[in-house]
C-alpha positions as CSV (number, residue, x, y, z in Angstrom):
1,X,-88.0,70.0,39.3
2,X,-84.7,68.7,38.1
3,X,-84.3,64.9,37.5
4,X,-81.2,62.7,37.3
5,X,-81.9,60.7,34.2
6,X,-81.0,57.0,34.1
7,X,-81.4,54.7,31.1
8,X,-81.9,50.9,30.9
9,X,-79.2,49.4,28.8
10,X,-81.6,47.8,26.3
11,X,-83.2,51.3,25.8
12,X,-79.7,52.7,25.0
13,X,-79.1,49.9,22.5
14,X,-82.5,50.5,20.9
15,X,-81.7,54.2,20.6
16,X,-78.4,53.4,18.9
17,X,-80.2,51.2,16.4
18,X,-82.8,53.9,15.8
19,X,-80.0,56.5,15.3
20,X,-78.5,54.4,12.5
21,X,-81.9,54.3,10.7
22,X,-83.6,57.5,11.7
23,X,-81.0,60.0,13.2
24,X,-83.5,62.9,13.4
25,X,-86.0,60.8,15.5
26,X,-83.2,59.6,17.8
27,X,-82.1,63.2,18.3
28,X,-85.7,64.3,19.1
29,X,-85.9,61.6,21.8
30,X,-82.6,62.5,23.3
31,X,-83.3,66.2,23.4
32,X,-86.8,65.6,24.9
33,X,-85.4,63.5,27.7
34,X,-82.5,65.9,28.3
35,X,-84.9,68.9,28.5
36,X,-87.2,66.9,30.9
37,X,-84.3,66.1,33.1
38,X,-83.2,69.7,33.3
39,X,-86.5,71.2,34.3
40,X,-89.2,68.5,34.6
41,X,-91.2,70.1,31.8
42,X,-92.7,68.2,28.9
43,X,-95.7,66.4,27.7
44,X,-95.8,63.9,30.6
45,X,-98.8,61.8,31.7
46,X,-99.1,59.0,34.3
47,X,-99.8,55.6,32.7
48,X,-103.2,54.3,33.7
49,X,-103.1,51.7,36.4
50,X,-99.4,52.3,37.2
51,X,-98.3,54.0,40.3
52,X,-94.9,55.4,39.4
53,X,-94.8,54.9,35.6
54,X,-95.2,57.8,33.2
55,X,-94.9,58.5,29.5
56,X,-93.1,61.5,28.0
57,X,-94.1,62.4,24.4
58,X,-91.5,63.2,21.8
59,X,-93.4,63.6,18.5
60,X,-94.5,60.1,17.4
61,X,-92.4,58.5,20.1
62,X,-93.4,57.6,23.6
63,X,-90.7,57.4,26.3
64,X,-91.7,55.3,29.3
65,X,-90.3,56.6,32.7
66,X,-90.3,55.6,36.3
67,X,-90.2,58.7,38.4
68,X,-88.9,58.7,41.9
69,X,-87.7,61.5,44.1
70,X,-85.2,63.4,41.9
71,X,-84.6,60.6,39.4
72,X,-86.2,59.5,36.1
73,X,-85.4,56.1,34.8
74,X,-86.1,55.6,31.0
75,X,-87.4,52.0,30.7
76,X,-88.8,51.9,27.2
77,X,-89.0,53.9,24.0
78,X,-91.7,53.1,21.5
79,X,-93.2,54.5,18.4
80,X,-96.7,55.8,19.2
81,X,-98.6,53.2,17.3
82,X,-96.5,50.3,18.8
83,X,-96.9,51.7,22.3
84,X,-100.7,51.9,22.2
85,X,-101.0,48.6,20.5
86,X,-99.1,47.0,23.4
87,X,-101.6,48.6,25.8
88,X,-104.6,47.3,23.8
89,X,-103.1,43.8,23.8
90,X,-102.5,44.0,27.6
91,X,-106.1,45.1,28.1
92,X,-107.4,42.2,26.0
93,X,-105.3,39.7,27.9
94,X,-106.6,40.9,31.3
95,X,-110.3,40.9,30.2
């Protein structure tokens, strides 16, 4: 399935900052999202406890998406360790 990819502005700003420091990582993220938008394929999993939120894996990076009919909205990009740390902190806060 093909997706129209939309980006939150703060994610675009974050990606520009990353490109200045780690251009290869920023390219990997962009190419992964572009490929997913073209054919819907990639290492994608639904986030636990979230209805429409998914994560797309790009190496050590996690791209958070909201998927709707024909559109994918990129809401967040995190390094793997930071992404899972945020999940653990959220779980501790709700316990």
